[in-house]
C-alpha positions, -999 to 999 in steps of 0.1 A, spaced: 273 296 130 243 318 119 264 344 98 300 348 84 298 385 86 276 414 99 259 416 65 261 379 50 245 350 66 258 315 63 227 305 43 232 333 18 268 325 13 264 288 7 231 284 -12 219 293 -47 182 299 -54 186 282 -87 204 252 -72 178 249 -46 152 249 -72 167 228 -100 197 211 -85 235 216 -83 242 215 -121 223 248 -124 245 268 -102 256 299 -122 292 298 -134 317 324 -120 342 335 -148 378 333 -142 398 363 -155 435 371 -163 445 405 -151 474 417 -173 489 443 -153 494 423 -120 499 389 -140 474 371 -119 442 351 -123 411 366 -105 374 361 -99 349 377 -76 327 354 -55 301 367 -29 318 402 -31 351 387 -22 380 391 -48 403 359 -51 435 365 -71 468 349 -76 488 321 -94 499 286 -88 531 285 -71 558 260 -62 557 239 -31 590 232 -13 600 208 13 628 206 39 648 182 17 649 208 -11 661 234 14 688 210 28 700 204 -7 704 242 -13 676 244 -40 670 280 -50 639 286 -29 623 319 -30 590 340 -25 580 315 2 571 343 27 557 377 24 582 404 29 576 422 62 589 454 49 563 458 20 568 489 -2 596 501 22 618 471 14 654 483 8 663 455 -17 631 465 -37 638 503 -36 674 497 -46 663 481 -79 671 444 -68 650 414 -65 639 405 -29 639 369 -19 605 374 -2 572 379 -19 558 414 -30 524 416 -41 523 433 -76 490 451 -68 507 468 -38 537 476 -60 516 496 -83 513 522 -55 550 531 -59 554 524 -96 572 554 -115 578 571 -81 601 549 -63 605 518 -86 609 516 -124 584 500 -148 612 473 -157 616 465 -119 579 462 -116 577 439 -146 604 416 -130 584 415 -97 550 407 -112 565 377 -129 574 361 -95 548 338 -81 540 333 -45 555 299 -34 550 278 -4 566 253 21 546 221 22 538 227 58 519 259 50 487 238 47 490 223 83 467 234 110 478 240 146 461 250 179 495 256 196 508 290 207 528 308 180 565 299 177 594 298 153 585 262 142 548 268 134 548 304 122 537 296 89 510 271 98 473 279 98 456 288 130 420 291 118 397 272 95 384 244 116 345 245 116 343 238 154 364 266 165 360 291 136 340 317 156 363 316 184 392 319 160 375 351 144 369 365 179 406 360 189 417 376 156 400 407 165 421 412 196 454 398 184 482 415 166 468 432 135 501 429 114 503 391 122 467 386 115 471 403 81 500 379 72 479 348 83 450 360 61 471 367 31 488 334 34 454 317 35 442 337 6 473 328 -15 470 292 -7 432 292 -15 437 307 -50 466 282 -55 443 253 -47 413 267 -67 435 270 -99 449 234 -95 413 221 -93 404 241 -124 434 227 -142 423 191 -131 389 196 -145 402 211 -177 423 179 -182 393 156 -173 411 142 -143 380 152 -121 352 126 -125 319 142 -121 286 137 -136 283 172 -151 316 185 -164 316 223 -171 330 235 -205 368 236 -206 384 269 -201 400 279 -234 436 288 -240 441 325 -244 478 331 -242 503 303 -251 532 322 -236 517 319 -202 523 284 -186 489 286 -168 469 297 -198 449 266 -198 430 283 -169 422 314 -189 386 325 -196 390 361 -204 417 386 -210 412 419 -192 432 447 -177 422 467 -148 
């Protein structure tokens, strides 16, 4: 694969001039930010914004035991959700960054604040990859990401249902930031064994249960 987009080559996206010259320990650090108004961590890498939180992971046994599972899937109604607009909490996930569009016009500040405290959660099967046709059993599984088929996966996504593609991409992005934050947490706790350990990220807000990941406190 020569490029990952029209303007970015695979080489540009995966290599650092400093790293090529001096070694991997000289790769520039990318800061992790805490964005107050959406209650999410965020960073920008190669002109791509990653944002979100660490969520809970549920399995079928939890559902069978009637555990209170919620925010597992993205609400298909978005900002038109009747539960949301009636001032109640929807059991499906609503992105606080999208909710800002209707803040003070269709939803109150207090309802917005309740929603932004809800993290995106997952089923444990969400990380599974499948090549089978879409059906009710594999609807939440990944359909792209394997190196050998990635180009064809991207081509198919350009002709497939746009709304469904958007949901697949959002799921992938939410899972990605979840995994990245877990890895940062492992590094901060010295669980990761590596020759060069970056400086630990300092605590910024003890009221936030993931504050061990914080590096900066900004509001955008």
